[in-house]
N, CA, C and O atoms as a Tinker XYZ file with bonds, in Angstrom:
   424  protein
     1  N    -59.063000   12.898000  -23.353000    73     2
     2  CA   -58.374000   13.598000  -24.412000    64     1     3
     3  C    -58.578000   15.110000  -24.255000    63     2     4     5
     4  O    -57.640000   15.885000  -24.442000    81     3
     5  N    -59.791000   15.524000  -23.916000    73     3     6
     6  CA   -60.061000   16.949000  -23.752000    64     5     7
     7  C    -59.237000   17.568000  -22.638000    63     6     8     9
     8  O    -58.736000   18.684000  -22.770000    81     7
     9  N    -59.099000   16.833000  -21.532000    73     7    10
    10  CA   -58.287000   17.322000  -20.420000    64     9    11
    11  C    -56.838000   17.500000  -20.856000    63    10    12    13
    12  O    -56.226000   18.532000  -20.580000    81    11
    13  N    -56.291000   16.502000  -21.534000    73    11    14
    14  CA   -54.908000   16.596000  -22.005000    64    13    15
    15  C    -54.728000   17.716000  -23.022000    63    14    16    17
    16  O    -53.690000   18.377000  -23.043000    81    15
    17  N    -55.737000   17.932000  -23.865000    73    15    18
    18  CA   -55.660000   18.999000  -24.864000    64    17    19
    19  C    -55.596000   20.371000  -24.210000    63    18    20    21
    20  O    -54.987000   21.287000  -24.761000    81    19
    21  N    -56.201000   20.523000  -23.073000    73    19    22
    22  CA   -56.127000   21.796000  -22.365000    64    21    23
    23  C    -54.938000   21.889000  -21.433000    63    22    24    25
    24  O    -54.349000   22.958000  -21.275000    81    23
    25  N    -54.574000   20.756000  -20.805000    73    23    26
    26  CA   -53.510000   20.761000  -19.803000    64    25    27
    27  C    -52.120000   20.867000  -20.423000    63    26    28    29
    28  O    -51.305000   21.670000  -19.967000    81    27
    29  N    -51.836000   20.074000  -21.452000    73    27    30
    30  CA   -50.483000   20.057000  -22.024000    64    29    31
    31  C    -50.016000   21.412000  -22.551000    63    30    32    33
    32  O    -48.910000   21.832000  -22.210000    81    31
    33  N    -50.808000   22.120000  -23.371000    73    31    34
    34  CA   -50.322000   23.423000  -23.825000    64    33    35
    35  C    -50.122000   24.410000  -22.677000    63    34    36    37
    36  O    -49.212000   25.238000  -22.720000    81    35
    37  N    -50.967000   24.324000  -21.653000    73    35    38
    38  CA   -50.818000   25.238000  -20.513000    64    37    39
    39  C    -49.592000   24.898000  -19.685000    63    38    40    41
    40  O    -48.898000   25.799000  -19.215000    81    39
    41  N    -49.315000   23.624000  -19.499000    73    39    42
    42  CA   -48.206000   23.203000  -18.652000    64    41    43
    43  C    -46.873000   23.210000  -19.382000    63    42    44    45
    44  O    -45.854000   23.597000  -18.809000    81    43
    45  N    -46.868000   22.791000  -20.626000    73    43    46
    46  CA   -45.625000   22.626000  -21.370000    64    45    47
    47  C    -45.390000   23.763000  -22.361000    63    46    48    49
    48  O    -44.245000   24.060000  -22.700000    81    47
    49  N    -46.432000   24.380000  -22.812000    73    47    50
    50  CA   -46.320000   25.423000  -23.822000    64    49    51
    51  C    -47.060000   25.017000  -25.074000    63    50    52    53
    52  O    -47.558000   23.896000  -25.173000    81    51
    53  N    -47.132000   25.917000  -26.022000    73    51    54
    54  CA   -47.898000   25.663000  -27.241000    64    53    55
    55  C    -47.302000   24.558000  -28.091000    63    54    56    57
    56  O    -47.994000   23.994000  -28.938000    81    55
    57  N    -46.031000   24.235000  -27.883000    73    55    58
    58  CA   -45.405000   23.150000  -28.625000    64    57    59
    59  C    -46.084000   21.813000  -28.394000    63    58    60    61
    60  O    -45.990000   20.908000  -29.223000    81    59
    61  N    -46.763000   21.691000  -27.275000    73    59    62
    62  CA   -47.478000   20.443000  -26.990000    64    61    63
    63  C    -48.635000   20.249000  -27.967000    63    62    64    65
    64  O    -49.138000   19.134000  -28.109000    81    63
    65  N    -49.062000   21.309000  -28.637000    73    63    66
    66  CA   -50.127000   21.192000  -29.629000    64    65    67
    67  C    -49.783000   20.214000  -30.731000    63    66    68    69
    68  O    -50.663000   19.536000  -31.262000    81    67
    69  N    -48.492000   20.135000  -31.082000    73    67    70
    70  CA   -48.076000   19.179000  -32.107000    64    69    71
    71  C    -48.257000   17.747000  -31.636000    63    70    72    73
    72  O    -48.648000   16.883000  -32.421000    81    71
    73  N    -47.981000   17.484000  -30.373000    73    71    74
    74  CA   -48.137000   16.135000  -29.854000    64    73    75
    75  C    -49.613000   15.774000  -29.727000    63    74    76    77
    76  O    -49.992000   14.612000  -29.873000    81    75
    77  N    -50.433000   16.772000  -29.456000    73    75    78
    78  CA   -51.878000   16.543000  -29.431000    64    77    79
    79  C    -52.365000   16.179000  -30.829000    63    78    80    81
    80  O    -53.239000   15.327000  -30.989000    81    79
    81  N    -51.792000   16.835000  -31.841000    73    79    82
    82  CA   -52.165000   16.516000  -33.221000    64    81    83
    83  C    -51.868000   15.061000  -33.536000    63    82    84    85
    84  O    -52.689000   14.375000  -34.145000    81    83
    85  N    -50.706000   14.591000  -33.126000    73    83    86
    86  CA   -50.338000   13.206000  -33.415000    64    85    87
    87  C    -51.329000   12.243000  -32.777000    63    86    88    89
    88  O    -51.723000   11.255000  -33.397000    81    87
    89  N    -51.733000   12.521000  -31.548000    73    87    90
    90  CA   -52.688000   11.622000  -30.896000    64    89    91
    91  C    -54.055000   11.690000  -31.574000    63    90    92    93
    92  O    -54.760000   10.683000  -31.649000    81    91
    93  N    -54.434000   12.868000  -32.065000    73    91    94
    94  CA   -55.715000   12.982000  -32.770000    64    93    95
    95  C    -55.669000   12.228000  -34.103000    63    94    96    97
    96  O    -56.647000   11.589000  -34.494000    81    95
    97  N    -54.519000   12.306000  -34.804000    73    95    98
    98  CA   -54.370000   11.537000  -36.044000    64    97    99
    99  C    -54.505000   10.040000  -35.762000    63    98   100   101
   100  O    -55.137000    9.313000  -36.528000    81    99
   101  N    -53.908000    9.586000  -34.657000    73    99   102
   102  CA   -53.955000    8.161000  -34.342000    64   101   103
   103  C    -55.376000    7.700000  -34.012000    63   102   104   105
   104  O    -55.678000    6.510000  -34.105000    81   103
   105  N    -56.255000    8.641000  -33.624000    73   103   106
   106  CA   -57.654000    8.304000  -33.362000    64   105   107
   107  C    -58.481000    8.283000  -34.647000    63   106   108   109
   108  O    -59.670000    7.962000  -34.620000    81   107
   109  N    -57.845000    8.628000  -35.780000    73   107   110
   110  CA   -58.521000    8.546000  -37.065000    64   109   111
   111  C    -59.303000    9.788000  -37.461000    63   110   112   113
   112  O    -60.179000    9.711000  -38.322000    81   111
   113  N    -59.007000   10.927000  -36.853000    73   111   114
   114  CA   -59.725000   12.150000  -37.199000    64   113   115
   115  C    -59.236000   12.724000  -38.532000    63   114   116   117
   116  O    -58.106000   12.475000  -38.952000    81   115
   117  N    -60.095000   13.484000  -39.178000    73   115   118
   118  CA   -59.790000   14.159000  -40.434000    64   117   119
   119  C    -58.656000   15.162000  -40.201000    63   118   120   121
   120  O    -58.681000   15.881000  -39.202000    81   119
   121  N    -57.654000   15.230000  -41.103000    73   119   122
   122  CA   -56.533000   16.160000  -40.919000    64   121   123
   123  C    -56.950000   17.614000  -40.733000    63   122   124   125
   124  O    -56.354000   18.318000  -39.917000    81   123
   125  N    -57.953000   18.081000  -41.464000    73   123   126
   126  CA   -58.387000   19.467000  -41.304000    64   125   127
   127  C    -59.000000   19.699000  -39.926000    63   126   128   129
   128  O    -58.807000   20.757000  -39.328000    81   127
   129  N    -59.734000   18.717000  -39.425000    73   127   130
   130  CA   -60.315000   18.840000  -38.085000    64   129   131
   131  C    -59.222000   18.857000  -37.022000    63   130   132   133
   132  O    -59.313000   19.593000  -36.039000    81   131
   133  N    -58.199000   18.053000  -37.222000    73   131   134
   134  CA   -57.091000   18.002000  -36.270000    64   133   135
   135  C    -56.370000   19.336000  -36.217000    63   134   136   137
   136  O    -56.107000   19.860000  -35.134000    81   135
   137  N    -56.050000   19.888000  -37.378000    73   135   138
   138  CA   -55.333000   21.170000  -37.437000    64   137   139
   139  C    -56.188000   22.274000  -36.831000    63   138   140   141
   140  O    -55.687000   23.102000  -36.070000    81   139
   141  N    -57.469000   22.288000  -37.162000    73   139   142
   142  CA   -58.352000   23.322000  -36.619000    64   141   143
   143  C    -58.456000   23.223000  -35.100000    63   142   144   145
   144  O    -58.392000   24.235000  -34.402000    81   143
   145  N    -58.617000   22.013000  -34.596000    73   143   146
   146  CA   -58.718000   21.833000  -33.143000    64   145   147
   147  C    -57.426000   22.243000  -32.448000    63   146   148   149
   148  O    -57.452000   22.922000  -31.422000    81   147
   149  N    -56.310000   21.833000  -33.008000    73   147   150
   150  CA   -55.021000   22.172000  -32.409000    64   149   151
   151  C    -54.775000   23.673000  -32.441000    63   150   152   153
   152  O    -54.278000   24.242000  -31.469000    81   151
   153  N    -55.116000   24.314000  -33.543000    73   151   154
   154  CA   -54.954000   25.770000  -33.635000    64   153   155
   155  C    -55.826000   26.495000  -32.612000    63   154   156   157
   156  O    -55.401000   27.491000  -32.026000    81   155
   157  N    -57.031000   26.002000  -32.397000    73   155   158
   158  CA   -57.904000   26.610000  -31.393000    64   157   159
   159  C    -57.314000   26.458000  -29.996000    63   158   160   161
   160  O    -57.350000   27.395000  -29.198000    81   159
   161  N    -56.773000   25.285000  -29.701000    73   159   162
   162  CA   -56.158000   25.055000  -28.391000    64   161   163
   163  C    -54.984000   25.998000  -28.182000    63   162   164   165
   164  O    -54.862000   26.606000  -27.119000    81   163
   165  N    -54.121000   26.128000  -29.180000    73   163   166
   166  CA   -52.952000   27.006000  -29.072000    64   165   167
   167  C    -53.396000   28.461000  -28.946000    63   166   168   169
   168  O    -52.818000   29.216000  -28.165000    81   167
   169  N    -54.416000   28.862000  -29.705000    73   167   170
   170  CA   -54.922000   30.235000  -29.629000    64   169   171
   171  C    -55.460000   30.545000  -28.240000    63   170   172   173
   172  O    -55.144000   31.586000  -27.664000    81   171
   173  N    -56.272000   29.640000  -27.703000    73   171   174
   174  CA   -56.847000   29.871000  -26.374000    64   173   175
   175  C    -55.777000   29.887000  -25.289000    63   174   176   177
   176  O    -55.877000   30.643000  -24.323000    81   175
   177  N    -54.762000   29.058000  -25.448000    73   175   178
   178  CA   -53.651000   29.059000  -24.495000    64   177   179
   179  C    -52.917000   30.397000  -24.533000    63   178   180   181
   180  O    -52.597000   30.966000  -23.489000    81   179
   181  N    -52.655000   30.892000  -25.733000    73   179   182
   182  CA   -51.990000   32.194000  -25.870000    64   181   183
   183  C    -52.855000   33.330000  -25.355000    63   182   184   185
   184  O    -52.353000   34.257000  -24.718000    81   183
   185  N    -54.146000   33.266000  -25.626000    73   183   186
   186  CA   -55.062000   34.301000  -25.153000    64   185   187
   187  C    -55.100000   34.336000  -23.629000    63   186   188   189
   188  O    -55.130000   35.409000  -23.026000    81   187
   189  N    -55.098000   33.170000  -23.019000    73   187   190
   190  CA   -55.078000   33.101000  -21.561000    64   189   191
   191  C    -53.817000   33.755000  -21.006000    63   190   192   193
   192  O    -53.874000   34.470000  -20.005000    81   191
   193  N    -52.688000   33.513000  -21.651000    73   191   194
   194  CA   -51.430000   34.117000  -21.219000    64   193   195
   195  C    -51.468000   35.635000  -21.347000    63   194   196   197
   196  O    -51.017000   36.343000  -20.446000    81   195
   197  N    -51.995000   36.139000  -22.447000    73   195   198
   198  CA   -52.102000   37.589000  -22.642000    64   197   199
   199  C    -52.998000   38.208000  -21.573000    63   198   200   201
   200  O    -52.682000   39.269000  -21.035000    81   199
   201  N    -54.096000   37.559000  -21.271000    73   199   202
   202  CA   -55.009000   38.074000  -20.245000    64   201   203
   203  C    -54.311000   38.092000  -18.889000    63   202   204   205
   204  O    -54.445000   39.058000  -18.139000    81   203
   205  N    -53.567000   37.032000  -18.566000    73   203   206
   206  CA   -52.860000   36.985000  -17.282000    64   205   207
   207  C    -51.825000   38.113000  -17.184000    63   206   208   209
   208  O    -51.737000   38.783000  -16.155000    81   207
   209  N    -51.050000   38.321000  -18.240000    73   207   210
   210  CA   -50.057000   39.391000  -18.222000    64   209   211
   211  C    -50.730000   40.754000  -18.128000    63   210   212   213
   212  O    -50.230000   41.646000  -17.442000    81   211
   213  N    -51.862000   40.924000  -18.811000    73   211   214
   214  CA   -52.579000   42.196000  -18.783000    64   213   215
   215  C    -53.105000   42.501000  -17.386000    63   214   216   217
   216  O    -52.981000   43.626000  -16.903000    81   215
   217  N    -53.690000   41.499000  -16.739000    73   215   218
   218  CA   -54.225000   41.678000  -15.388000    64   217   219
   219  C    -53.114000   42.043000  -14.406000    63   218   220   221
   220  O    -53.334000   42.833000  -13.487000    81   219
   221  N    -51.939000   41.480000  -14.592000    73   219   222
   222  CA   -50.812000   41.746000  -13.701000    64   221   223
   223  C    -50.078000   43.039000  -14.048000    63   222   224   225
   224  O    -49.156000   43.440000  -13.337000    81   223
   225  N    -50.488000   43.699000  -15.148000    73   223   226
   226  CA   -49.850000   44.948000  -15.556000    64   225   227
   227  C    -48.488000   44.763000  -16.185000    63   226   228   229
   228  O    -47.681000   45.693000  -16.192000    81   227
   229  N    -48.215000   43.586000  -16.714000    73   227   230
   230  CA   -46.911000   43.281000  -17.303000    64   229   231
   231  C    -46.910000   43.331000  -18.828000    63   230   232   233
   232  O    -45.915000   42.971000  -19.457000    81   231
   233  N    -47.999000   43.768000  -19.418000    73   231   234
   234  CA   -48.124000   43.778000  -20.873000    64   233   235
   235  C    -47.442000   45.012000  -21.439000    63   234   236   237
   236  O    -47.768000   46.133000  -21.049000    81   235
   237  N    -46.497000   44.817000  -22.355000    73   235   238
   238  CA   -45.779000   45.914000  -22.986000    64   237   239
   239  C    -46.433000   46.209000  -24.336000    63   238   240   241
   240  O    -46.345000   45.399000  -25.259000    81   239
   241  N    -47.078000   47.351000  -24.451000    73   239   242
   242  CA   -47.870000   47.702000  -25.631000    64   241   243
   243  C    -47.094000   47.731000  -26.927000    63   242   244   245
   244  O    -47.598000   47.268000  -27.951000    81   243
   245  N    -45.864000   48.268000  -26.917000    73   243   246
   246  CA   -45.081000   48.360000  -28.157000    64   245   247
   247  C    -44.754000   46.977000  -28.709000    63   246   248   249
   248  O    -44.890000   46.728000  -29.907000    81   247
   249  N    -44.325000   46.085000  -27.830000    73   247   250
   250  CA   -44.004000   44.725000  -28.261000    64   249   251
   251  C    -45.261000   43.975000  -28.686000    63   250   252   253
   252  O    -45.239000   43.189000  -29.632000    81   251
   253  N    -46.344000   44.226000  -27.982000    73   251   254
   254  CA   -47.592000   43.548000  -28.294000    64   253   255
   255  C    -48.045000   43.842000  -29.712000    63   254   256   257
   256  O    -48.469000   42.937000  -30.431000    81   255
   257  N    -47.959000   45.099000  -30.118000    73   255   258
   258  CA   -48.383000   45.472000  -31.473000    64   257   259
   259  C    -47.546000   44.769000  -32.531000    63   258   260   261
   260  O    -48.090000   44.254000  -33.508000    81   259
   261  N    -46.238000   44.742000  -32.350000    73   259   262
   262  CA   -45.353000   44.084000  -33.316000    64   261   263
   263  C    -45.658000   42.594000  -33.378000    63   262   264   265
   264  O    -45.740000   42.022000  -34.465000    81   263
   265  N    -45.824000   41.968000  -32.232000    73   263   266
   266  CA   -46.081000   40.528000  -32.191000    64   265   267
   267  C    -47.426000   40.195000  -32.820000    63   266   268   269
   268  O    -47.546000   39.200000  -33.535000    81   267
   269  N    -48.447000   41.023000  -32.560000    73   267   270
   270  CA   -49.765000   40.770000  -33.147000    64   269   271
   271  C    -49.706000   40.863000  -34.672000    63   270   272   273
   272  O    -50.260000   40.013000  -35.368000    81   271
   273  N    -49.039000   41.887000  -35.188000    73   271   274
   274  CA   -48.937000   42.064000  -36.641000    64   273   275
   275  C    -48.207000   40.881000  -37.271000    63   274   276   277
   276  O    -48.661000   40.339000  -38.279000    81   275
   277  N    -47.073000   40.474000  -36.681000    73   275   278
   278  CA   -46.309000   39.353000  -37.230000    64   277   279
   279  C    -47.070000   38.038000  -37.119000    63   278   280   281
   280  O    -46.997000   37.198000  -38.015000    81   279
   281  N    -47.796000   37.860000  -36.029000    73   279   282
   282  CA   -48.580000   36.636000  -35.853000    64   281   283
   283  C    -49.702000   36.539000  -36.877000    63   282   284   285
   284  O    -49.923000   35.479000  -37.462000    81   283
   285  N    -50.403000   37.632000  -37.093000    73   283   286
   286  CA   -51.493000   37.638000  -38.076000    64   285   287
   287  C    -50.933000   37.388000  -39.483000    63   286   288   289
   288  O    -51.510000   36.624000  -40.257000    81   287
   289  N    -49.814000   38.029000  -39.808000    73   287   290
   290  CA   -49.194000   37.822000  -41.120000    64   289   291
   291  C    -48.760000   36.364000  -41.293000    63   290   292   293
   292  O    -48.957000   35.780000  -42.359000    81   291
   293  N    -48.172000   35.783000  -40.254000    73   291   294
   294  CA   -47.755000   34.381000  -40.329000    64   293   295
   295  C    -48.928000   33.427000  -40.458000    63   294   296   297
   296  O    -48.864000   32.453000  -41.208000    81   295
   297  N    -49.999000   33.707000  -39.728000    73   295   298
   298  CA   -51.185000   32.848000  -39.794000    64   297   299
   299  C    -51.825000   32.894000  -41.182000    63   298   300   301
   300  O    -52.200000   31.859000  -41.733000    81   299
   301  N    -51.945000   34.085000  -41.735000    73   299   302
   302  CA   -52.541000   34.223000  -43.074000    64   301   303
   303  C    -51.677000   33.516000  -44.108000    63   302   304   305
   304  O    -52.193000   32.820000  -44.983000    81   303
   305  N    -50.358000   33.694000  -44.007000    73   303   306
   306  CA   -49.449000   33.036000  -44.948000    64   305   307
   307  C    -49.538000   31.519000  -44.822000    63   306   308   309
   308  O    -49.609000   30.818000  -45.831000    81   307
   309  N    -49.534000   31.007000  -43.594000    73   307   310
   310  CA   -49.607000   29.562000  -43.381000    64   309   311
   311  C    -50.904000   28.958000  -43.893000    63   310   312   313
   312  O    -50.887000   27.911000  -44.539000    81   311
   313  N    -52.012000   29.598000  -43.614000    73   311   314
   314  CA   -53.307000   29.089000  -44.068000    64   313   315
   315  C    -53.398000   29.116000  -45.587000    63   314   316   317
   316  O    -53.902000   28.179000  -46.207000    81   315
   317  N    -52.904000   30.203000  -46.182000    73   315   318
   318  CA   -52.936000   30.320000  -47.644000    64   317   319
   319  C    -52.079000   29.245000  -48.305000    63   318   320   321
   320  O    -52.515000   28.602000  -49.259000    81   319
   321  N    -50.858000   29.049000  -47.798000    73   319   322
   322  CA   -49.980000   28.022000  -48.362000    64   321   323
   323  C    -50.569000   26.625000  -48.179000    63   322   324   325
   324  O    -50.500000   25.794000  -49.084000    81   323
   325  N    -51.140000   26.374000  -47.019000    73   323   326
   326  CA   -51.751000   25.067000  -46.766000    64   325   327
   327  C    -52.881000   24.806000  -47.751000    63   326   328   329
   328  O    -52.969000   23.716000  -48.316000    81   327
   329  N    -53.737000   25.782000  -47.961000    73   327   330
   330  CA   -54.843000   25.613000  -48.907000    64   329   331
   331  C    -54.347000   25.408000  -50.335000    63   330   332   333
   332  O    -54.885000   24.579000  -51.069000    81   331
   333  N    -53.312000   26.170000  -50.734000    73   331   334
   334  CA   -52.756000   26.013000  -52.078000    64   333   335
   335  C    -52.163000   24.625000  -52.285000    63   334   336   337
   336  O    -52.359000   24.018000  -53.338000    81   335
   337  N    -51.444000   24.120000  -51.295000    73   335   338
   338  CA   -50.839000   22.791000  -51.414000    64   337   339
   339  C    -51.916000   21.716000  -51.511000    63   338   340   341
   340  O    -51.810000   20.802000  -52.328000    81   339
   341  N    -52.945000   21.821000  -50.687000    73   339   342
   342  CA   -54.009000   20.816000  -50.713000    64   341   343
   343  C    -54.780000   20.872000  -52.029000    63   342   344   345
   344  O    -55.114000   19.830000  -52.594000    81   343
   345  N    -55.066000   22.076000  -52.522000    73   343   346
   346  CA   -55.789000   22.192000  -53.798000    64   345   347
   347  C    -54.943000   21.677000  -54.965000    63   346   348   349
   348  O    -55.464000   21.048000  -55.886000    81   347
   349  N    -53.651000   21.945000  -54.919000    73   347   350
   350  CA   -52.776000   21.541000  -56.024000    64   349   351
   351  C    -52.627000   20.027000  -56.097000    63   350   352   353
   352  O    -52.701000   19.447000  -57.180000    81   351
   353  N    -52.418000   19.384000  -54.950000    73   351   354
   354  CA   -52.143000   17.951000  -54.938000    64   353   355
   355  C    -53.362000   17.100000  -54.591000    63   354   356   357
   356  O    -53.308000   15.877000  -54.722000    81   355
   357  N    -54.463000   17.719000  -54.149000    73   355   358
   358  CA   -55.708000   17.005000  -53.807000    64   357   359
   359  C    -55.460000   15.896000  -52.777000    63   358   360   361
   360  O    -56.035000   14.810000  -52.865000    81   359
   361  N    -54.589000   16.192000  -51.797000    73   359   362
   362  CA   -54.270000   15.197000  -50.778000    64   361   363
   363  C    -54.210000   15.858000  -49.406000    63   362   364   365
   364  O    -53.184000   16.432000  -49.042000    81   363
   365  N    -55.298000   15.783000  -48.640000    73   363   366
   366  CA   -55.276000   16.337000  -47.287000    64   365   367
   367  C    -54.244000   15.654000  -46.383000    63   366   368   369
   368  O    -53.871000   16.199000  -45.344000    81   367
   369  N    -53.787000   14.471000  -46.776000    73   367   370
   370  CA   -52.789000   13.772000  -45.959000    64   369   371
   371  C    -51.466000   14.534000  -45.918000    63   370   372   373
   372  O    -50.626000   14.258000  -45.062000    81   371
   373  N    -51.269000   15.477000  -46.820000    73   371   374
   374  CA   -50.057000   16.293000  -46.791000    64   373   375
   375  C    -49.993000   17.126000  -45.511000    63   374   376   377
   376  O    -48.904000   17.473000  -45.055000    81   375
   377  N    -51.148000   17.450000  -44.931000    73   375   378
   378  CA   -51.169000   18.173000  -43.655000    64   377   379
   379  C    -50.508000   17.316000  -42.579000    63   378   380   381
   380  O    -49.743000   17.820000  -41.757000    81   379
   381  N    -50.808000   16.021000  -42.590000    73   379   382
   382  CA   -50.203000   15.107000  -41.624000    64   381   383
   383  C    -48.695000   15.067000  -41.830000    63   382   384   385
   384  O    -47.935000   15.120000  -40.863000    81   383
   385  N    -48.261000   14.976000  -43.073000    73   383   386
   386  CA   -46.834000   14.944000  -43.369000    64   385   387
   387  C    -46.143000   16.220000  -42.898000    63   386   388   389
   388  O    -45.063000   16.159000  -42.310000    81   387
   389  N    -46.762000   17.381000  -43.152000    73   387   390
   390  CA   -46.178000   18.650000  -42.701000    64   389   391
   391  C    -46.074000   18.696000  -41.184000    63   390   392   393
   392  O    -45.091000   19.203000  -40.643000    81   391
   393  N    -47.081000   18.170000  -40.495000    73   391   394
   394  CA   -47.045000   18.148000  -39.030000    64   393   395
   395  C    -45.873000   17.314000  -38.538000    63   394   396   397
   396  O    -45.149000   17.735000  -37.637000    81   395
   397  N    -45.678000   16.132000  -39.122000    73   395   398
   398  CA   -44.578000   15.269000  -38.689000    64   397   399
   399  C    -43.220000   15.893000  -39.019000    63   398   400   401
   400  O    -42.267000   15.711000  -38.261000    81   399
   401  N    -43.109000   16.614000  -40.116000    73   399   402
   402  CA   -41.856000   17.293000  -40.448000    64   401   403
   403  C    -41.563000   18.378000  -39.413000    63   402   404   405
   404  O    -40.427000   18.520000  -38.960000    81   403
   405  N    -42.591000   19.140000  -39.041000    73   403   406
   406  CA   -42.394000   20.203000  -38.050000    64   405   407
   407  C    -42.022000   19.621000  -36.686000    63   406   408   409
   408  O    -41.115000   20.119000  -36.019000    81   407
   409  N    -42.729000   18.562000  -36.275000    73   407   410
   410  CA   -42.429000   17.940000  -34.985000    64   409   411
   411  C    -41.018000   17.349000  -35.013000    63   410   412   413
   412  O    -40.277000   17.456000  -34.036000    81   411
   413  N    -40.655000   16.730000  -36.127000    73   411   414
   414  CA   -39.336000   16.130000  -36.252000    64   413   415
   415  C    -38.214000   17.149000  -36.238000    63   414   416   417
   416  O    -37.086000   16.818000  -35.872000    81   415
   417  N    -38.498000   18.376000  -36.629000    73   415   418
   418  CA   -37.450000   19.406000  -36.667000    64   417   419
   419  C    -37.100000   19.910000  -35.279000    63   418   420   421
   420  O    -36.073000   20.565000  -35.103000    81   419
   421  N    -37.943000   19.615000  -34.282000    73   419   422
   422  CA   -37.644000   20.035000  -32.913000    64   421   423
   423  C    -36.782000   19.000000  -32.277000    63   422   424
   424  O    -36.402000   19.141000  -31.115000    81   423
């Protein structure tokens, strides 16, 4: 599982993180642990890509700043909304439902 968690996002892209989540859910893991693990995998995959582009001198600073700001804003908004939904309904299983809705939309 660990090999696939590292290989799929690198080979296919960060979208594979959703499929990793589904397999982790099927193993009976806690929804919060699944989301946290998947987010870490996607973050490390993106960080590796940024480092590769930087080493090759292909990193465009102006675009990087805009993307970083938007990414941080999106992450904060997503985490805040997720916490509010879980606190309001007291059902961590809603994280699983949101994951399947997102995967289904692709």
